[in-house]
Backbone as ProteinMPNN parsed JSONL, in Angstrom:
{"seq_chain_A": "XXXXXXXXXXXXXXXXXXXXXXXXXXXXXXXXXXXXXXXXXXXXXXXXXXXXXXXXXXXXXXXXXXXXXXXXXXXXXXXXXXXXXXXXXXXXXXXXXXXXXXXXXXXXXXXXXXXXXXXXXXXXXXXXXXXXXXXXXXXXXXXXXXXXXXXXXXXXXXXXXXXXXXXXXXXXXXXXXXXXXXXXXXXXXXXXXXXXXXXXXXXXXX", "coords_chain_A": {"N_chain_A": [[-85.852, -101.248, -22.875], [-86.155, -99.493, -26.012], [-84.079, -96.954, -26.781], [-83.349, -94.675, -28.789], [-81.257, -92.018, -30.141], [-82.586, -88.769, -29.499], [-82.567, -86.899, -31.534], [-82.968, -88.367, -33.784], [-85.593, -88.965, -33.911], [-88.794, -89.243, -35.405], [-91.526, -90.059, -35.525], [-93.998, -90.369, -37.106], [-97.148, -91.053, -38.334], [-98.017, -93.439, -40.761], [-100.262, -93.896, -43.327], [-101.994, -96.933, -44.142], [-102.815, -97.082, -46.74], [-100.868, -95.812, -48.179], [-98.898, -97.712, -48.483], [-100.249, -99.549, -50.055], [-100.363, -98.182, -52.46], [-97.717, -97.815, -53.212], [-96.419, -100.263, -53.167], [-95.984, -103.459, -54.748], [-98.405, -105.708, -54.458], [-99.726, -108.911, -53.749], [-103.078, -110.225, -53.963], [-103.705, -111.724, -51.691], [-101.776, -110.887, -49.767], [-102.414, -108.201, -49.574], [-104.946, -108.352, -48.443], [-104.248, -109.378, -45.958], [-102.79, -107.238, -44.968], [-104.887, -105.55, -44.295], [-106.332, -107.095, -42.428], [-104.463, -107.824, -40.468], [-102.82, -105.67, -39.663], [-102.877, -102.722, -37.765], [-101.845, -99.979, -37.513], [-99.13, -98.126, -39.036], [-96.149, -96.616, -37.928], [-93.654, -94.334, -38.485], [-90.885, -94.261, -36.721], [-88.112, -93.552, -36.204], [-85.335, -92.057, -37.895], [-82.281, -92.922, -39.011], [-79.458, -91.368, -39.948], [-76.367, -90.267, -41.451], [-76.001, -87.583, -40.86], [-77.86, -87.043, -38.789], [-76.856, -88.666, -36.774], [-74.391, -87.648, -36.415], [-72.105, -88.678, -37.699], [-68.889, -89.302, -39.176], [-67.773, -90.94, -41.07], [-68.213, -92.148, -44.38], [-70.617, -94.307, -46.077], [-72.111, -97.112, -47.813], [-74.689, -97.483, -47.037], [-77.347, -95.317, -46.621], [-79.509, -94.514, -45.097], [-81.291, -95.635, -42.259], [-84.301, -96.891, -41.167], [-86.594, -96.966, -38.465], [-89.47, -98.654, -38.101], [-92.518, -98.823, -36.623], [-94.972, -101.304, -36.155], [-98.187, -101.667, -35.487], [-100.092, -104.251, -34.423], [-103.048, -106.184, -35.145], [-103.336, -108.799, -34.591], [-101.473, -111.456, -33.095], [-100.622, -113.517, -34.621], [-99.619, -112.746, -37.23], [-99.216, -112.25, -40.789], [-96.156, -112.927, -42.09], [-95.371, -112.218, -44.604], [-96.121, -109.64, -45.033], [-94.184, -107.973, -43.806], [-91.922, -108.865, -45.211], [-92.557, -108.087, -47.839], [-92.681, -105.286, -47.636], [-90.034, -104.712, -46.817], [-88.417, -105.783, -48.888], [-89.141, -104.294, -51.092], [-88.391, -101.751, -50.543], [-86.178, -99.021, -50.627], [-84.707, -98.225, -48.468], [-82.895, -99.25, -45.501], [-84.565, -101.217, -43.222], [-85.818, -101.507, -39.944], [-88.11, -103.292, -38.125], [-90.418, -102.627, -35.571], [-92.46, -104.533, -33.879], [-95.659, -104.513, -32.491], [-97.878, -105.806, -30.186], [-100.421, -105.631, -28.099], [-99.074, -105.674, -24.914], [-96.72, -106.71, -25.719], [-93.584, -106.896, -27.517], [-91.534, -107.126, -30.456], [-88.608, -107.35, -32.542], [-87.746, -107.039, -35.999], [-86.172, -107.699, -39.161], [-85.059, -107.581, -42.612], [-82.678, -109.599, -44.048], [-81.518, -111.009, -46.405], [-83.269, -112.957, -45.708], [-86.201, -113.036, -43.61], [-85.663, -112.053, -40.327], [-86.435, -112.425, -36.877], [-86.858, -111.36, -33.495], [-87.563, -112.879, -30.268], [-90.824, -112.566, -28.734], [-91.122, -109.993, -26.391], [-91.451, -108.107, -23.309], [-91.904, -104.538, -23.337], [-90.02, -103.328, -21.696], [-87.946, -105.166, -21.585], [-87.025, -105.406, -24.142], [-84.36, -104.554, -26.188], [-82.182, -102.435, -28.115], [-79.229, -101.57, -29.552], [-77.047, -99.009, -30.754], [-74.099, -99.153, -32.607], [-70.998, -98.359, -33.99], [-68.997, -96.733, -36.552], [-69.929, -95.87, -38.915], [-72.857, -95.82, -41.04], [-73.119, -98.27, -42.296], [-71.698, -100.004, -40.585], [-73.249, -99.692, -38.301], [-75.689, -100.744, -39.231], [-74.937, -103.446, -39.654], [-74.462, -104.188, -37.017], [-77.015, -103.922, -35.959], [-78.338, -105.91, -37.411], [-76.977, -108.136, -36.417], [-77.845, -108.15, -33.723], [-80.53, -108.776, -34.012], [-80.743, -110.988, -35.74], [-79.149, -112.959, -34.605], [-79.051, -115.285, -31.841], [-79.098, -114.026, -28.457], [-76.864, -114.968, -26.945], [-74.902, -115.347, -28.825], [-74.187, -112.924, -29.875], [-71.611, -110.736, -30.657], [-69.709, -112.708, -30.586], [-66.917, -114.41, -32.096], [-65.586, -112.319, -33.807], [-63.821, -112.381, -35.887], [-65.02, -113.587, -37.997], [-67.164, -113.055, -40.858], [-70.301, -111.24, -40.945], [-72.284, -112.726, -42.266], [-71.157, -115.281, -42.029], [-71.198, -115.625, -39.256], [-73.933, -115.667, -38.756], [-74.681, -117.914, -40.273], [-73.266, -119.863, -38.858], [-74.543, -119.77, -36.318], [-77.113, -120.585, -37.079], [-76.583, -123.164, -37.985], [-75.736, -124.386, -35.619], [-78.123, -124.259, -34.129], [-79.724, -125.909, -35.724], [-78.347, -128.365, -35.53], [-78.654, -128.867, -32.794], [-81.414, -129.288, -32.653], [-81.642, -131.581, -34.283], [-80.081, -133.417, -32.842], [-81.515, -133.626, -30.434], [-83.927, -134.737, -31.383], [-82.977, -137.137, -32.448], [-81.92, -138.386, -30.201], [-84.262, -138.99, -28.817], [-85.38, -140.849, -30.59], [-83.481, -142.93, -30.437], [-83.823, -143.799, -27.799], [-86.35, -144.897, -27.991], [-86.145, -146.879, -29.863], [-86.295, -150.337, -30.555], [-84.868, -152.303, -31.887], [-81.629, -153.579, -31.93], [-79.578, -153.254, -33.888], [-80.44, -151.013, -35.346], [-80.352, -149.163, -33.315], [-77.59, -148.99, -32.903], [-76.764, -147.892, -35.348], [-78.067, -145.396, -35.315], [-76.956, -144.328, -33.022], [-74.315, -144.013, -33.796], [-74.592, -142.02, -35.728], [-75.57, -140.024, -34.059], [-73.351, -139.577, -32.438], [-71.623, -138.451, -34.312], [-72.976, -136.077, -34.97], [-72.937, -134.774, -32.5], [-70.197, -134.405, -32.219], [-69.674, -132.604, -34.315], [-71.232, -130.452, -33.408], [-69.87, -129.872, -31.034], [-67.406, -128.999, -32.07], [-68.182, -126.644, -33.339], [-69.136, -125.123, -31.226]], "CA_chain_A": [[-86.522, -100.341, -23.789], [-85.366, -98.966, -27.123], [-83.89, -95.512, -26.585], [-82.476, -94.119, -29.822], [-81.047, -90.575, -29.943], [-83.784, -87.957, -29.722], [-82.456, -86.186, -32.805], [-83.372, -89.263, -34.877], [-87.018, -89.239, -33.768], [-89.733, -88.668, -36.372], [-92.848, -90.435, -34.999], [-95.016, -89.962, -38.074], [-98.022, -92.163, -38.717], [-98.116, -93.659, -42.207], [-101.503, -94.618, -43.65], [-101.797, -98.205, -44.848], [-103.058, -96.847, -48.16], [-99.601, -95.421, -48.817], [-98.22, -98.949, -48.857], [-100.982, -100.135, -51.175], [-100.073, -97.436, -53.679], [-96.29, -97.857, -53.566], [-95.897, -101.621, -53.216], [-96.639, -104.453, -55.581], [-98.94, -106.659, -53.5], [-100.69, -109.907, -54.195], [-104.38, -110.043, -53.331], [-103.658, -112.314, -50.361], [-100.995, -110.041, -48.865], [-103.178, -106.968, -49.357], [-106.018, -108.681, -47.492], [-103.642, -109.52, -44.634], [-102.515, -105.881, -44.517], [-106.113, -105.025, -43.697], [-106.778, -107.89, -41.286], [-103.425, -108.037, -39.453], [-102.133, -104.444, -39.252], [-103.686, -101.573, -37.365], [-101.194, -98.745, -37.968], [-97.686, -98.012, -39.203], [-95.601, -95.345, -37.451], [-92.226, -94.16, -38.732], [-90.421, -93.784, -35.421], [-86.777, -92.945, -36.218], [-84.53, -92.041, -39.118], [-80.854, -92.889, -38.699], [-78.643, -90.915, -41.066], [-75.032, -89.793, -41.084], [-76.122, -86.24, -40.295], [-78.57, -87.085, -37.508], [-76.021, -89.349, -35.787], [-73.113, -86.931, -36.364], [-71.044, -89.582, -38.117], [-67.938, -88.7, -40.118], [-67.421, -91.911, -42.108], [-69.212, -92.433, -45.418], [-70.934, -95.717, -46.246], [-73.089, -97.386, -48.866], [-76.013, -97.331, -46.408], [-77.606, -93.882, -46.481], [-80.534, -94.252, -44.085], [-81.924, -96.777, -41.608], [-85.561, -96.447, -40.586], [-87.291, -97.814, -37.5], [-90.903, -98.581, -38.418], [-93.327, -99.619, -35.707], [-96.154, -101.909, -36.772], [-99.153, -102.032, -34.454], [-100.788, -105.399, -34.985], [-104.353, -106.602, -34.643], [-103.21, -110.193, -34.217], [-100.095, -111.9, -32.887], [-100.325, -114.46, -35.702], [-99.64, -111.951, -38.45], [-98.593, -112.824, -41.979], [-94.817, -112.348, -42.221], [-95.189, -111.684, -45.955], [-96.304, -108.188, -44.956], [-92.87, -107.387, -43.534], [-91.032, -109.207, -46.312], [-92.894, -107.274, -49.001], [-92.27, -103.905, -47.365], [-88.572, -104.62, -46.76], [-87.789, -106.111, -50.168], [-89.467, -103.3, -52.101], [-88.042, -100.431, -50.027], [-84.76, -98.713, -50.865], [-84.061, -97.991, -47.185], [-82.729, -100.341, -44.55], [-85.694, -101.121, -42.303], [-85.977, -102.309, -38.734], [-89.509, -103.275, -37.715], [-90.781, -102.806, -34.174], [-93.797, -105.105, -33.919], [-96.338, -104.261, -31.222], [-99.169, -106.461, -29.987], [-100.706, -105.466, -26.682], [-97.897, -105.28, -24.142], [-95.567, -107.439, -26.255], [-92.812, -106.259, -28.577], [-90.46, -107.896, -31.075], [-87.915, -106.672, -33.625], [-87.576, -107.844, -37.208], [-85.562, -107.042, -40.32], [-84.789, -108.44, -43.77], [-81.258, -109.716, -44.387], [-81.545, -112.223, -47.202], [-84.551, -113.529, -45.308], [-86.737, -112.297, -42.469], [-85.233, -112.46, -38.99], [-87.256, -111.835, -35.836], [-86.538, -111.705, -32.118], [-88.693, -113.398, -29.509], [-91.714, -111.57, -28.143], [-90.684, -109.57, -25.061], [-92.083, -106.884, -22.818], [-91.221, -103.329, -23.818], [-88.886, -103.043, -20.826], [-86.858, -106.124, -21.825], [-86.564, -105.326, -25.529], [-83.285, -103.572, -26.317], [-81.539, -102.284, -29.417], [-78.118, -100.65, -29.368], [-76.341, -98.505, -31.929], [-72.656, -99.244, -32.449], [-70.296, -98.284, -35.264], [-68.541, -95.407, -36.968], [-70.615, -95.553, -40.168], [-74.178, -96.443, -41.094], [-72.946, -99.675, -42.658], [-71.327, -100.718, -39.369], [-74.427, -99.67, -37.428], [-76.65, -101.691, -39.784], [-74.462, -104.799, -39.369], [-74.658, -104.456, -35.592], [-78.452, -104.123, -35.773], [-78.638, -107.245, -37.94], [-76.436, -109.115, -35.474], [-78.683, -108.198, -32.527], [-81.843, -109.339, -34.321], [-80.627, -112.28, -36.432], [-78.43, -113.933, -33.787], [-79.458, -115.434, -30.44], [-78.309, -113.1, -27.612], [-75.598, -115.531, -26.475], [-73.939, -115.358, -29.918], [-73.853, -111.559, -30.277], [-70.253, -110.347, -30.286], [-68.776, -113.826, -30.689], [-66.169, -114.657, -33.331], [-65.508, -111.119, -34.652], [-62.97, -112.633, -37.055], [-65.892, -114.06, -39.066], [-68.081, -112.067, -41.42], [-71.645, -111.323, -40.386], [-72.948, -113.873, -42.891], [-70.591, -116.506, -41.453], [-71.673, -115.748, -37.873], [-75.338, -116.07, -38.817], [-74.71, -119.304, -40.745], [-72.782, -120.692, -37.756], [-75.607, -119.848, -35.307], [-78.213, -121.378, -37.623], [-76.14, -124.559, -38.014], [-75.765, -124.865, -34.237], [-79.52, -124.474, -33.761], [-80.209, -127.085, -36.453], [-77.73, -129.543, -34.928], [-79.278, -129.105, -31.491], [-82.729, -129.887, -32.904], [-81.437, -132.93, -34.8], [-79.582, -134.25, -31.745], [-82.621, -133.875, -29.511], [-84.869, -135.663, -32.028], [-82.342, -138.438, -32.599], [-81.837, -138.972, -28.858], [-85.585, -139.559, -28.536], [-85.532, -142.055, -31.42], [-82.615, -143.981, -29.904], [-84.443, -144.335, -26.584], [-87.564, -145.642, -28.322], [-85.857, -147.96, -30.811], [-86.186, -151.662, -29.936], [-83.9, -153.129, -32.611], [-80.261, -153.226, -31.544], [-78.808, -152.786, -35.049], [-80.845, -149.636, -35.64], [-79.829, -148.338, -32.222], [-76.16, -148.78, -33.161], [-76.643, -146.963, -36.478], [-78.48, -144.056, -34.879], [-75.978, -143.861, -32.033], [-73.134, -143.565, -34.544], [-74.948, -140.725, -36.302], [-75.675, -139.094, -32.945], [-71.984, -139.235, -32.042], [-71.082, -137.562, -35.349], [-73.623, -134.769, -34.824], [-72.428, -134.171, -31.265], [-68.829, -133.976, -32.487], [-69.757, -131.377, -35.112], [-71.717, -129.385, -32.522], [-68.785, -129.501, -30.134], [-66.42, -128.231, -32.836], [-68.719, -125.31, -33.593], [-69.264, -124.385, -29.967]], "C_chain_A": [[-85.575, -99.883, -24.898], [-85.273, -97.451, -26.948], [-82.878, -95.008, -27.608], [-82.326, -92.617, -29.607], [-82.27, -89.756, -30.33], [-83.752, -87.247, -31.071], [-82.827, -87.059, -34.006], [-84.889, -89.481, -34.911], [-87.842, -88.515, -34.828], [-91.169, -88.844, -35.893], [-93.973, -89.882, -35.88], [-95.845, -91.171, -38.476], [-98.135, -92.237, -40.234], [-99.399, -94.424, -42.502], [-101.214, -95.898, -44.419], [-101.981, -98.031, -46.351], [-101.784, -96.462, -48.893], [-98.817, -96.645, -49.254], [-98.921, -99.607, -50.037], [-100.574, -99.49, -52.487], [-98.632, -97.637, -54.145], [-95.743, -99.265, -53.753], [-96.688, -102.488, -54.192], [-97.088, -105.597, -54.678], [-99.85, -107.671, -54.176], [-102.004, -109.66, -53.457], [-104.355, -110.565, -51.893], [-102.925, -111.447, -49.356], [-101.753, -108.746, -48.569], [-104.304, -107.211, -48.355], [-105.457, -108.813, -46.077], [-103.168, -108.18, -44.087], [-103.705, -105.354, -43.735], [-106.452, -105.761, -42.406], [-105.764, -107.944, -40.147], [-102.836, -106.759, -38.878], [-103.127, -103.348, -38.903], [-103.082, -100.289, -37.922], [-99.696, -98.959, -38.175], [-97.255, -96.65, -38.678], [-94.1, -95.327, -37.731], [-91.635, -93.486, -37.499], [-89.109, -93.002, -35.5], [-86.136, -93.047, -37.592], [-83.064, -91.894, -38.718], [-80.086, -92.525, -39.959], [-77.288, -90.445, -40.539], [-75.115, -88.452, -40.372], [-76.772, -86.279, -38.91], [-77.717, -87.722, -36.404], [-74.64, -88.72, -35.645], [-71.935, -87.86, -36.659], [-70.128, -88.877, -39.117], [-67.622, -89.634, -41.285], [-68.567, -92.095, -43.1], [-69.483, -93.933, -45.483], [-71.943, -95.874, -47.365], [-74.513, -97.288, -48.338], [-76.236, -95.848, -46.126], [-78.625, -93.562, -45.394], [-81.089, -95.582, -43.564], [-83.172, -96.26, -40.908], [-86.073, -97.464, -39.58], [-88.782, -97.591, -37.697], [-91.669, -99.452, -37.433], [-94.6, -100.056, -36.415], [-97.072, -102.361, -35.642], [-100.103, -103.068, -35.028], [-102.153, -105.625, -34.339], [-104.316, -108.034, -34.133], [-101.749, -110.555, -34.034], [-99.669, -112.87, -33.98], [-100.423, -113.757, -37.059], [-98.934, -112.672, -39.585], [-97.229, -112.156, -42.186], [-94.54, -111.813, -43.624], [-95.384, -110.175, -45.996], [-94.957, -107.501, -44.773], [-91.906, -107.647, -44.684], [-91.279, -108.315, -47.519], [-92.434, -105.836, -48.815], [-90.754, -103.778, -47.453], [-87.935, -104.814, -48.125], [-88.043, -105.054, -51.228], [-89.147, -101.875, -51.639], [-86.541, -100.207, -50.193], [-83.995, -98.51, -49.56], [-83.818, -99.308, -46.448], [-83.808, -100.161, -43.483], [-85.518, -102.043, -41.102], [-87.424, -102.161, -38.298], [-89.61, -103.466, -36.207], [-92.241, -103.25, -34.161], [-94.427, -105.003, -32.536], [-97.684, -104.988, -31.209], [-99.471, -106.44, -28.494], [-99.484, -104.944, -25.953], [-96.609, -105.913, -24.666], [-94.899, -106.687, -27.397], [-91.82, -107.283, -29.161], [-89.868, -107.077, -32.205], [-87.767, -107.611, -34.805], [-86.856, -107.015, -38.258], [-85.331, -108.077, -41.403], [-83.297, -108.409, -44.052], [-81.083, -111.025, -45.155], [-82.785, -113.046, -46.922], [-85.008, -112.752, -44.073], [-86.234, -112.905, -41.17], [-86.074, -111.725, -37.965], [-86.739, -112.257, -34.461], [-87.75, -112.393, -31.488], [-89.596, -112.242, -29.092], [-91.253, -111.277, -26.72], [-91.53, -108.396, -24.595], [-91.28, -105.684, -23.307], [-89.977, -103.032, -22.994], [-87.687, -103.937, -21.145], [-86.295, -106.041, -23.24], [-85.527, -104.215, -25.659], [-82.741, -103.562, -27.741], [-80.474, -101.212, -29.272], [-77.53, -100.233, -30.709], [-74.842, -98.575, -31.658], [-72.007, -99.219, -33.822], [-69.941, -96.855, -35.615], [-69.135, -94.987, -38.309], [-71.977, -96.227, -40.138], [-74.092, -97.911, -41.479], [-72.589, -100.512, -41.427], [-72.509, -100.778, -38.399], [-75.463, -100.685, -37.908], [-76.221, -103.127, -39.484], [-74.68, -105.156, -37.898], [-76.138, -104.659, -35.279], [-78.869, -105.506, -36.255], [-78.179, -108.309, -36.951], [-77.335, -109.263, -34.257], [-80.025, -108.888, -32.778], [-81.74, -110.741, -34.909], [-79.964, -113.357, -35.583], [-79.073, -114.08, -32.413], [-78.574, -114.561, -29.558], [-76.953, -113.644, -27.195], [-74.525, -115.557, -27.56], [-73.504, -113.956, -30.359], [-72.46, -111.203, -29.754], [-69.242, -111.468, -30.357], [-68.125, -113.888, -32.064], [-66.147, -113.435, -34.263], [-64.626, -111.311, -35.883], [-63.783, -113.141, -38.248], [-66.736, -112.911, -39.619], [-69.447, -112.233, -40.773], [-72.393, -112.524, -40.947], [-72.449, -115.191, -42.29], [-71.075, -116.711, -40.023], [-73.129, -116.202, -37.837], [-75.455, -117.528, -39.244], [-74.277, -120.258, -39.637], [-73.872, -120.866, -36.703], [-76.768, -120.71, -35.791], [-77.84, -122.858, -37.677], [-76.168, -125.155, -36.612], [-77.195, -125.168, -33.808], [-80.086, -125.722, -34.442], [-79.639, -128.364, -35.862], [-78.377, -129.883, -33.59], [-80.654, -129.742, -31.654], [-82.59, -131.338, -33.368], [-80.979, -133.881, -33.691], [-80.714, -134.598, -30.779], [-83.601, -134.891, -30.092], [-84.275, -137.067, -32.124], [-82.194, -139.14, -31.25], [-83.161, -139.635, -28.471], [-85.796, -140.853, -29.315], [-84.705, -143.22, -30.884], [-83.251, -144.625, -28.673], [-85.643, -145.228, -26.904], [-87.315, -146.865, -29.219], [-85.632, -149.286, -30.086], [-85.094, -152.521, -30.595], [-82.47, -152.64, -32.343], [-79.466, -152.647, -32.71], [-79.143, -151.332, -35.392], [-80.363, -148.682, -34.55], [-78.361, -147.983, -32.462], [-75.955, -147.757, -34.279], [-76.974, -145.535, -36.052], [-77.502, -143.479, -33.863], [-74.717, -143.35, -32.709], [-73.393, -142.197, -35.17], [-75.026, -139.659, -35.215], [-74.302, -138.634, -32.485], [-71.362, -138.245, -33.022], [-71.662, -136.156, -35.215], [-73.103, -134.048, -33.582], [-71.001, -133.659, -31.446], [-68.821, -132.676, -33.286], [-70.229, -130.209, -34.265], [-70.629, -128.922, -31.585], [-67.724, -128.671, -30.832], [-66.893, -126.8, -33.069], [-68.766, -124.463, -32.318], [-67.894, -124.103, -29.357]], "O_chain_A": [[-84.355, -99.889, -24.734], [-86.289, -96.757, -26.967], [-81.684, -94.927, -27.317], [-83.173, -92.001, -28.96], [-82.907, -90.011, -31.352], [-84.797, -87.022, -31.681], [-82.984, -86.552, -35.117], [-85.406, -90.111, -35.834], [-87.622, -87.338, -35.113], [-91.939, -87.884, -35.861], [-94.776, -89.051, -35.455], [-95.305, -92.19, -38.908], [-98.326, -91.223, -40.905], [-99.595, -95.513, -41.963], [-100.303, -95.944, -45.246], [-101.372, -98.751, -47.142], [-101.631, -96.747, -50.081], [-98.145, -96.618, -50.285], [-98.267, -100.161, -50.921], [-100.453, -100.167, -53.508], [-98.362, -97.629, -55.346], [-94.724, -99.453, -54.417], [-97.879, -102.281, -54.425], [-96.262, -106.367, -54.187], [-100.638, -107.331, -55.058], [-102.03, -108.965, -52.441], [-104.908, -109.94, -50.988], [-103.381, -111.279, -48.225], [-101.732, -108.255, -47.44], [-104.577, -106.359, -47.51], [-106.104, -108.411, -45.11], [-103.142, -107.99, -42.871], [-103.554, -104.785, -42.654], [-106.814, -105.139, -41.408], [-106.147, -108.092, -38.986], [-102.394, -106.748, -37.729], [-104.079, -103.083, -39.637], [-103.72, -99.589, -38.708], [-99.084, -99.844, -37.576], [-97.91, -95.643, -38.946], [-93.365, -96.201, -37.27], [-91.852, -92.298, -37.261], [-88.999, -91.915, -34.932], [-86.368, -93.996, -38.342], [-82.659, -90.874, -38.16], [-80.067, -93.289, -40.925], [-77.102, -90.253, -39.338], [-74.395, -88.206, -39.404], [-76.299, -85.631, -37.976], [-77.844, -87.359, -35.234], [-73.816, -89.188, -34.86], [-70.915, -87.836, -35.971], [-70.555, -87.96, -39.819], [-67.247, -89.177, -42.365], [-69.733, -92.186, -42.715], [-68.682, -94.736, -45.004], [-72.553, -94.902, -47.812], [-75.443, -97.038, -49.104], [-75.416, -95.202, -45.474], [-78.611, -92.468, -44.83], [-81.323, -96.519, -44.328], [-83.105, -95.299, -40.142], [-85.997, -98.672, -39.807], [-89.294, -96.491, -37.491], [-91.495, -100.67, -37.407], [-95.217, -99.298, -37.163], [-96.77, -103.318, -34.93], [-100.825, -102.806, -35.99], [-102.379, -105.307, -33.172], [-105.163, -108.438, -33.336], [-100.882, -110.029, -34.731], [-98.475, -113.027, -34.236], [-101.218, -114.142, -37.916], [-98.149, -113.594, -39.359], [-97.16, -110.951, -42.429], [-93.595, -111.05, -43.825], [-94.87, -109.505, -46.891], [-94.627, -106.561, -45.496], [-91.159, -106.755, -45.086], [-90.336, -107.841, -48.152], [-91.865, -105.237, -49.727], [-90.24, -102.853, -48.084], [-87.009, -104.087, -48.484], [-87.258, -104.918, -52.165], [-89.577, -100.906, -52.264], [-85.738, -101.101, -49.928], [-82.768, -98.61, -49.542], [-84.444, -100.329, -46.732], [-83.946, -99.08, -42.91], [-85.123, -103.201, -41.236], [-87.915, -101.046, -38.12], [-88.971, -104.351, -35.637], [-93.145, -102.45, -34.4], [-93.809, -105.361, -31.533], [-98.514, -104.808, -32.101], [-98.84, -107.158, -27.719], [-98.923, -103.91, -26.316], [-95.531, -105.678, -24.119], [-95.543, -105.947, -28.141], [-91.34, -108.175, -28.462], [-90.537, -106.209, -32.766], [-87.674, -108.828, -34.638], [-86.921, -105.786, -38.248], [-85.395, -109.282, -41.16], [-82.716, -107.346, -44.268], [-80.57, -112.011, -44.627], [-83.289, -113.748, -47.799], [-84.274, -111.908, -43.558], [-86.358, -114.108, -40.939], [-86.396, -110.551, -38.143], [-86.246, -113.371, -34.287], [-88.818, -112.476, -32.093], [-89.181, -111.083, -29.098], [-91.02, -112.196, -25.935], [-92.237, -107.771, -25.386], [-90.105, -105.816, -23.651], [-88.985, -102.538, -23.529], [-86.54, -103.515, -20.994], [-85.207, -106.552, -23.507], [-85.786, -103.071, -25.286], [-82.832, -104.551, -28.468], [-80.777, -100.075, -28.91], [-77.518, -101.004, -31.668], [-74.369, -98.119, -30.617], [-72.408, -99.962, -34.717], [-70.492, -95.9, -35.067], [-68.879, -93.882, -38.786], [-72.224, -97.103, -39.309], [-74.909, -98.715, -41.031], [-73.121, -101.608, -41.247], [-72.736, -101.801, -37.753], [-76.05, -101.404, -37.1], [-77.055, -103.946, -39.098], [-75.039, -106.288, -37.574], [-76.482, -105.477, -34.426], [-79.653, -106.192, -35.598], [-78.902, -109.267, -36.679], [-77.57, -110.38, -33.798], [-80.59, -109.507, -31.876], [-82.571, -111.597, -34.605], [-80.189, -114.546, -35.811], [-79.59, -113.103, -31.87], [-77.402, -114.369, -29.879], [-75.987, -112.887, -27.098], [-73.352, -115.767, -27.253], [-72.555, -113.817, -31.131], [-72.171, -111.351, -28.567], [-68.043, -111.23, -30.208], [-68.709, -113.47, -33.064], [-66.637, -113.512, -35.389], [-64.669, -110.506, -36.814], [-63.297, -113.13, -39.38], [-66.987, -111.923, -38.929], [-69.718, -113.247, -40.13], [-73.053, -113.254, -40.208], [-73.237, -116.112, -42.071], [-71.334, -117.843, -39.615], [-73.515, -117.017, -36.998], [-76.224, -118.292, -38.662], [-74.85, -121.338, -39.487], [-74.108, -121.981, -36.24], [-77.344, -121.475, -35.017], [-78.69, -123.717, -37.441], [-76.577, -126.302, -36.434], [-77.459, -126.205, -33.199], [-80.827, -126.492, -33.832], [-80.363, -129.348, -35.705], [-78.618, -131.053, -33.292], [-81.023, -130.632, -30.887], [-83.321, -132.216, -32.911], [-81.44, -135.019, -33.616], [-80.843, -135.748, -30.36], [-84.054, -135.796, -29.391], [-84.969, -138.061, -31.912], [-82.328, -140.361, -31.171], [-83.174, -140.71, -27.872], [-86.321, -141.831, -28.782], [-85.166, -144.361, -30.874], [-83.223, -145.846, -28.519], [-85.921, -146.19, -26.188], [-88.155, -147.759, -29.32], [-84.871, -149.351, -29.121], [-84.476, -153.36, -29.94], [-82.153, -151.462, -32.507], [-78.756, -151.655, -32.542], [-78.258, -150.529, -35.689], [-80.009, -147.536, -34.827], [-77.94, -146.845, -32.256], [-75.1, -146.876, -34.184], [-76.257, -144.591, -36.384], [-77.253, -142.274, -33.851], [-74.115, -142.375, -32.259], [-72.527, -141.322, -35.149], [-74.599, -138.523, -35.423], [-74.099, -137.459, -32.18], [-70.661, -137.317, -32.618], [-70.941, -135.165, -35.329], [-72.858, -132.842, -33.618], [-70.632, -132.618, -30.903], [-68.061, -131.757, -32.98], [-69.701, -129.103, -34.378], [-70.47, -127.723, -31.356], [-67.193, -127.73, -30.242], [-66.102, -125.859, -33.005], [-68.479, -123.266, -32.331], [-67.807, -123.489, -28.293]]}, "name": "protein", "num_of_chains": 1, "seq": "XXXXXXXXXXXXXXXXXXXXXXXXXXXXXXXXXXXXXXXXXXXXXXXXXXXXXXXXXXXXXXXXXXXXXXXXXXXXXXXXXXXXXXXXXXXXXXXXXXXXXXXXXXXXXXXXXXXXXXXXXXXXXXXXXXXXXXXXXXXXXXXXXXXXXXXXXXXXXXXXXXXXXXXXXXXXXXXXXXXXXXXXXXXXXXXXXXXXXXXXXXXXXX"}
């Protein structure tokens, strides 16, 4: 479960109309607001004062916004539009029935897997809001097994590394299937050489 400090709790319902008035929305996205989203609730406000932090940072406030959905196949442009046009750092808590997932915008939209409320976790760590925000991004943008790895790299580098590993794993799996199905020996040799190269790169990264 997500258990943020009680002093950060707001739990204020925000009418969807407020987003219509403040955001620049295409007709398609506005229609999906209506069809996909039931309610928005501003759950928590993380500020230097509420968290009793002493260090200043460029990040002034992080908001946790729960989005109660009508459908699990929601239009992600809803979240992208809200995040890109909002001055605050936003973490979305998406709710559909008994399922929960977290999302945020960090150059692009990152989302966790759907989990039960009991299994979904989010930790605060850092001495400033900027450090806390980076740790939140890491927990949502990176697979759990990569969180905390390679602290000598920047956050962007850690995310790029995890995405490259995932891409290599997909390419290797697809190429392995092609090699097994290929009848021509010459093509098998060519694909096997490429497969060896991809496996070597994956091994270096891991």
